[in-house]
C-alpha positions in Angstrom: -13.5 -27.9 -10.7 -14.6 -24.3 -11.3 -12.1 -21.5 -10.8 -13.4 -20.3 -7.4 -13.3 -23.6 -5.9 -9.7 -24.2 -7.0 -8.7 -20.8 -5.6 -10.4 -21.5 -2.2 -9.1 -25.0 -1.8 -5.5 -23.8 -2.7 -5.8 -21.0 -0.2 -7.2 -23.3 2.5 -4.5 -25.9 2.1 -1.9 -23.0 2.3 -3.3 -21.5 5.4 -2.9 -24.4 8.0 0.7 -24.1 9.1 2.6 -20.9 8.5 6.4 -21.1 8.3 8.2 -19.1 11.0 9.7 -16.6 8.5 6.2 -15.9 7.2 4.8 -15.3 10.6 7.8 -13.0 11.3 7.0 -11.1 8.2 3.4 -10.6 9.3 4.7 -9.2 12.6 6.7 -6.6 10.6 3.6 -5.7 8.5 1.7 -5.3 11.8 4.4 -3.0 13.3 4.5 -1.0 10.1 0.7 -0.6 10.0 0.5 0.5 13.6 3.0 3.4 12.8 1.2 4.6 9.7 -2.2 4.4 11.2 -1.1 6.4 14.3 0.6 9.0 12.2 -2.4 9.1 9.8 -4.9 9.7 12.6 -2.9 12.5 14.0 -2.6 14.0 10.5 -6.4 13.9 10.0 -7.0 15.4 13.5 -5.0 18.3 12.4 -6.1 18.7 8.8 -9.6 17.2 8.7 -11.0 16.9 12.2 -14.5 16.9 10.6 -13.6 13.6 9.0 -12.7 12.2 12.5 -16.2 13.2 13.7 -18.0 12.0 10.6 -16.4 8.7 10.4 -18.0 7.0 13.3 -16.9 3.5 12.1 -13.4 2.7 13.4 -12.6 0.3 10.6 -13.4 2.9 8.0 -11.4 5.5 9.8 -8.3 3.3 10.3 -8.6 2.4 6.6 -8.5 6.0 5.7 -5.9 7.1 8.2 -3.4 4.3 7.3 -3.3 5.4 3.5 -3.5 9.2 4.0 0.2 9.7 4.5 1.3 7.5 1.6 3.5 5.4 3.8 1.6 2.2 3.8 2.9 -1.0 2.2 2.1 -2.6 -1.1 3.0 -5.0 -3.8 4.5 -3.9 -7.0 3.3 -6.8 -9.1 -0.3 -6.4 -8.0 0.2 -2.6 -8.0 -1.9 -2.6 -4.8 -1.8 -1.1 -1.2 -2.5 -3.9 1.2 -2.2 -3.0 5.0 -4.5 0.0 4.9 -7.6 -2.2 4.1 -6.6 -5.8 5.1 -4.9 -5.1 8.5 -7.6 -2.6 9.5 -10.3 -5.2 8.8 -8.4 -8.1 10.5 -7.7 -6.1 13.6 -11.4 -5.1 13.9 -12.4 -8.8 13.7 -9.6 -9.7 16.2 -10.9 -7.1 18.6 -14.5 -8.2 18.5 -13.7 -12.0 18.6 -10.8 -11.8 20.9 -8.5 -13.6 18.6 -5.2 -15.0 19.5 -1.9 -13.8 18.0 -1.5 -16.8 15.6 -5.0 -16.2 14.3 -4.3 -12.5 13.7 -1.0 -13.3 11.9 -2.7 -16.0 9.7 -5.4 -13.5 8.9 -2.8 -10.9 7.7 -0.8 -13.5 5.7 -3.8 -15.0 3.9 -5.6 -11.6 3.3 -2.4 -10.4 1.6 -2.2 -13.7 -0.3 -5.8 -13.3 -1.6 -5.5 -9.6 -2.5 -2.1 -10.0 -4.3 -3.3 -13.0 -6.3 -6.5 -11.4 -7.3 -4.7 -8.3 -8.2 -2.1 -10.0 -10.4 -5.0 -11.9 -12.1 -6.4 -8.7 -13.5 -3.5 -6.3 -13.9 -2.5 -4.3 -15.8 -5.8 -4.2 -17.6 -7.6 -3.4 -14.3 -5.7 -0.2 -14.0 -5.8 0.8 -17.6 -9.6 0.5 -17.4 -9.6 3.1 -14.5 -10.1 0.8 -11.5 -8.2 1.4 -8.2 -7.0 -2.1 -7.2 -6.4 -1.1 -3.6 -10.1 -0.6 -3.4 -11.3 -3.7 -5.5 -8.9 -6.3 -4.4 -8.3 -4.7 -1.1 -12.1 -5.5 -0.4 -11.6 -9.1 -1.3 -8.3 -9.4 0.8 -9.9 -7.8 3.8 -12.9 -10.1 3.8 -10.9 -13.2 3.2 -8.3 -12.2 5.8 -11.0 -12.1 8.4 -12.4 -15.4 7.2 -8.9 -17.1 7.6 -8.3 -15.4 11.0 -11.7 -16.8 12.3 -11.1 -20.3 10.8 -14.0 -20.4 8.4 -14.8 -23.6 6.7 -15.0 -24.1 2.9 -18.6 -23.2 2.5 -18.1 -20.0 4.6 -15.0 -19.0 2.6 -16.9 -19.5 -0.7 -19.8 -17.4 0.5 -17.4 -14.7 1.8 -15.6 -14.6 -1.4 -18.7 -14.1 -3.4 -19.8 -11.2 -1.1 -16.4 -9.6 -1.3 -16.1 -9.8 -5.0 -19.5 -8.4 -5.5 -18.6 -5.6 -3.1 -15.3 -4.8 -4.8 -15.1 -1.2 -6.0 -12.9 1.9 -6.5 -11.9 4.1 -9.5 -8.6 6.0 -9.9 -10.3 9.1 -10.9 -10.8 9.7 -7.2 -7.2 10.7 -6.8 -7.0 13.4 -9.6 -6.6 17.1 -9.5 -6.8 18.4 -6.0 -8.6 15.5 -4.7 -7.9 14.4 -1.0 -10.2 11.4 -1.2 -7.9 8.7 -2.5 -7.9 7.0 1.0 -11.5 6.6 0.8 -11.0 3.6 -1.4 -8.9 1.8 1.1 -11.3 2.8 4.0 -14.3 1.5 2.2 -12.5 -1.6 1.2 -11.8 -2.3 5.0 -15.4 -1.5 5.9 -17.0 -3.6 3.2 -14.6 -6.4 3.8 -15.8 -6.7 7.4 -19.5 -6.8 6.2 -18.7 -9.4 3.6 -17.0 -11.6 6.1 -20.0 -11.2 8.5 -22.5 -12.3 5.8 -20.1 -15.0 4.5 -19.9 -16.6 8.0 -23.6 -17.5 7.5 -22.5 -19.7 4.6 -25.5 -18.7 2.5 -25.3 -20.2 -1.0 -23.7 -18.1 -3.6 -22.9 -18.5 -7.3 -20.9 -21.5 -8.5 -18.0 -19.4 -9.8 -17.8 -15.7 -8.7 -14.4 -15.5 -10.1 -14.6 -17.4 -13.5 -18.2 -17.0 -14.3 -19.3 -15.3 -17.4 -20.2 -12.2 -15.5 -17.7 -12.7 -12.5 -14.5 -11.1 -11.4 -12.2 -11.8 -14.4 -14.9 -11.0 -17.0 -16.0 -7.7 -15.4 -12.8 -6.2 -14.2 -10.0 -6.7 -16.8 -9.1 -7.2 -20.4 -5.9 -9.0 -19.4 -7.1 -12.0 -17.3 -4.3 -14.2 -15.8 -6.3 -17.1 -14.1 -3.1 -19.0 -13.2 -2.6 -16.7 -10.3 -5.9 -18.1 -8.9 -5.1 -21.7 -9.5 -1.4 -22.4 -9.1 -0.3 -23.2 -5.5 2.9 -25.2 -6.2 5.0 -22.4 -5.1 5.9 -22.8 -1.3 6.3 -19.0 -1.0 3.7 -16.5 0.2 2.8 -13.2 -1.4 3.5 -11.2 1.8 7.2 -11.9 1.1 7.0 -9.7 -1.9 5.6 -6.6 -0.5 7.4 -3.2 -0.3 7.4 -0.9 2.8 7.9 2.7 2.3 10.3 5.4 3.5 9.1 8.2 1.4 5.6 9.7 1.9 4.7 9.7 -1.9 3.1 7.4 -4.4 5.3 4.2 -4.9 5.7 5.2 -8.7 7.8 8.3 -7.5 10.2 6.3 -5.3 12.8 5.1 -7.9 13.2 8.7 -9.1 13.4 9.9 -5.4 16.1 7.5 -4.6 18.2 8.2 -7.6 17.9 11.9 -6.9 18.9 11.5 -3.3 22.0 9.5 -4.3 23.2 12.3 -6.5 22.4 15.0 -4.0 24.5 13.2 -1.5 27.5 13.2 -3.8 27.2 16.5 -5.7 26.2 19.3 -3.4 23.7 20.6 -5.8 21.9 24.0 -5.5 18.5 24.6 -7.2 19.9 27.6 -9.0 22.5 25.6 -10.8 19.9 23.3 -12.6 18.7 24.0 -16.1 16.4 21.1 -16.4 15.7 17.4 -15.0 14.6 14.3 -17.0 13.1 11.3 -15.3 13.0 8.2 -17.6 10.7 5.5 -16.1 8.2 3.0 -17.0 4.9 3.8 -18.6 2.5 3.4 -15.7 4.7 5.7 -13.7 4.2 8.6 -16.2 0.5 9.1 -16.6 -1.1 10.8 -13.5 2.3 11.1 -11.9 4.0 13.7 -14.3 2.1 16.9 -13.3 3.9 20.0 -12.4 1.0 21.9 -11.4 0.6 21.0 -7.6 -2.9 21.5 -6.2 -2.4 20.6 -2.6 -0.5 18.0 -0.5 -2.3 15.0 -2.0 -1.5 16.2 -5.5 2.2 16.6 -4.4 2.4 13.2 -3.2 1.5 11.8 -6.6 3.9 14.0 -8.5 7.3 12.8 -9.5 8.5 16.2 -10.6 7.6 17.6 -7.1 9.2 14.7 -5.3 12.3 15.1 -7.3 12.4 18.9 -6.5 11.7 18.3 -2.9 14.4 15.7 -2.6 16.9 18.2 -4.1 15.9 21.2 -1.9 15.1 19.5 1.3 17.1 16.2 1.2 14.2 14.0 2.1 10.6 13.2 1.2 9.2 12.2 4.5 5.7 12.8 5.9 6.9 16.0 7.6 8.3 17.3 4.3 4.9 17.3 2.6 3.6 20.5 4.1 2.1 23.8 3.1 5.3 25.7 3.6 7.2 23.5 1.1 4.2 23.6 -1.3 4.8 27.4 -1.4 8.5 27.4 -1.4 9.7 29.3 -4.5 12.7 27.1 -5.1 10.7 23.8 -5.0 7.9 25.3 -7.3 10.4 26.6 -9.7 12.4 23.3 -9.8 9.2 21.2 -10.1 8.3 23.0 -13.4 11.9 22.0 -14.7 11.2 18.3 -14.3 10.0 16.2 -17.2 8.8 12.6 -16.8 9.4 10.5 -20.0 8.6 6.8 -20.7 11.6 4.6 -21.1 10.4 1.6 -23.2 13.2 -0.6 -21.9 12.0 0.0 -18.3 8.3 -0.5 -19.4 9.4 -3.8 -20.7 10.9 -4.8 -17.4 7.9 -3.6 -15.4 6.5 -4.9 -13.0 9.4 -7.2 -12.3 11.5 -4.1 -12.0 10.0 -0.6 -11.5 12.9 1.6 -12.0 13.8 5.2 -13.0 16.9 7.0 -14.4 17.3 10.6 -13.5 19.5 13.0 -15.5 20.2 16.5 -14.1 21.3 19.2 -16.6 23.2 22.1 -15.1 23.2 25.6 -16.6 27.2 25.3 -17.0 26.7 22.3 -19.4 27.5 19.6 -17.0 25.1 16.5 -16.7 24.8 14.0 -13.9 22.7 10.7 -14.1 21.7 8.1 -11.6 19.4 5.0 -11.7 17.3 3.1 -9.3 15.8 -0.1 -10.1 14.7 -1.3 -6.7 13.9 1.6 -4.3 14.4 1.2 -0.6 11.8 -1.0 0.9 11.4 -3.5 -2.0 12.0 -7.1 -1.1 15.3 -6.9 -3.0 16.3 -3.8 -0.9 14.3 -4.2 2.3 14.2 -2.1 5.4 16.2 -3.6 8.2 14.6 -4.4 11.5 16.1 -1.3 12.9 14.9 0.9 10.0 11.4 -0.4 10.3 11.5 0.2 14.1 12.8 3.7 13.5 10.0 4.4 10.9 7.4 3.0 13.6 8.9 5.3 16.3 8.8 8.3 14.2 5.2 8.0 13.1 3.9 6.6 16.4 5.6 9.5 18.4 4.1 12.0 15.8 0.7 10.3 16.6 1.1 10.9 20.4 2.9 7.7 21.8 5.9 8.2 24.1 9.2 6.7 23.4 8.6 4.2 26.2 5.2 3.2 24.7 6.8 2.7 21.3 9.4 0.4 22.8 6.6 -1.5 24.6 4.7 -2.1 21.4 7.8 -3.3 19.6 8.7 -5.6 22.5 5.2 -7.0 22.6 4.8 -7.8 18.9 8.1 -9.9 19.1 6.6 -12.2 21.7 5.5 -15.6 20.5 2.0 -15.0 21.6 1.6 -11.3 21.7 -1.3 -9.6 23.5 -3.2 -7.7 20.8 -5.4 -5.9 23.2 -2.5 -4.6 25.0 -0.9 -3.4 21.8 -4.1 -1.7 20.7 -4.7 -0.1 24.1 -1.2 1.5 23.9 -1.8 2.7 20.5 -5.2 4.1 21.2 -4.3 7.8 21.3 
C-alpha cells in the first residue's frame, strides 16, 4: 500500500466516532478561534480598512484576521498555526452546507489531525528550507477538514489530498523586516483549502501517491522526512490534544521568555533604569528571526523576543492591546529592547520540540543577577488555559471586536450545548 493510501485509511478509521474529551477540545478550539477572529477583524478595520474592502472572500479575510493578532493556536511539534486556516475553512463549508454541530467538530478535529501529522512529517527541514508550515500544511488541513466534515468517501478524500498538497505554499520570508503580510499565508491556506475540497469532492483521479511519490510531498518539501507520522495510527490520542492556546500576542517562540520575565517582574519590582543587560537562552529555532532589536512596526515587534521581554518588564503584560504605536515609541521599552541578547542554549535545542523553553537572566547595574526559566509557557498542554481563562480571553477579544457582554455569554453557552446552532453563533459574531 502506498503512503497516501495508508494515510487516508488511517484517518478515515480514526474519524468515525470521536471520544467525548476530543469533541470537547474541539469546542474549546472553536471558542478560541471566534475570539481571535473577532479581535483580528476589528484590528484590520482600524489599521487596514483597505484590506477589508479588497478581500471580498470571507474565508480569506477570516484566515487573515484570525492570525493578525498573533493570538491563534498552534502545535509546537509541528511548529504550525492551525485554527486560522482550518477553522476558517471548515466554518465556510459548514455555512454553505448547513452542517450539524457534530460534523463541524469532526472537521476541526480531523483538519488538525491532518495538518499536524503532515507538519511533523516534514519538520524541522521544512522550516530550515524557508517554508512557512502554517501555509503549506495549513492548506492540507483546511481541505481535509472540510472533506471529513462533509463525510467524503475514500476516493473523494484521496482526490482532495492531491489537490491540497499541490496547492500547499508559503515561505517564511514574508514575515521579515517591516512586513505585515505574515497572515497572508494562513488566509491563502484557508482559501485554497476550500477550493481543493470543492474539486476533491468530484473524485477526479489523481496520482497514486501524492505524499510519497518521487516528486511528491515528502520529496519536495523537506530534507528530514518522517513518514511514520503518516502511517502510524495505533495511538488512540488525537493531535488536537497537543495544541497550545496563547495568552500573549507574540510569536510562540517568544512566550517562554515572556513568562519567565513576568515571573521575575512579579517578585522583584524591577525598574528599567536598574537593568544593565538581559540574556535570553533558548533553543536554536527561537533565535534566528526572533532576536532582532531593531523594531520596524507592530508585526516586527510581535516576532521579537527582545521587544517582548522589554515590554513585559515595562508594562507587565504582552496582550494585543500592549502592541501599539505608543509602546513602540516608548523610550524605556526601546532602550531596554537594545539591552536584550538572545543566545542559543544547546541543551534546550536538544530538548526541542518536546520542550520549547527559555532561561532569562537579568543583570542589574549594582551587580545583582536574577534568573528564571520557563519550559512550558502558559497555554501548552502541560500548562493549559483553564475553561475560565479561555472564556476570559474570548470575552476580551470579542468585546474588542464589538460584541456585548451578553452576546459573549450567549456564544459561550451555545457552544457548550450538545448540538449547538452554528448559524446562531455566527450571526451573533457577525459584527
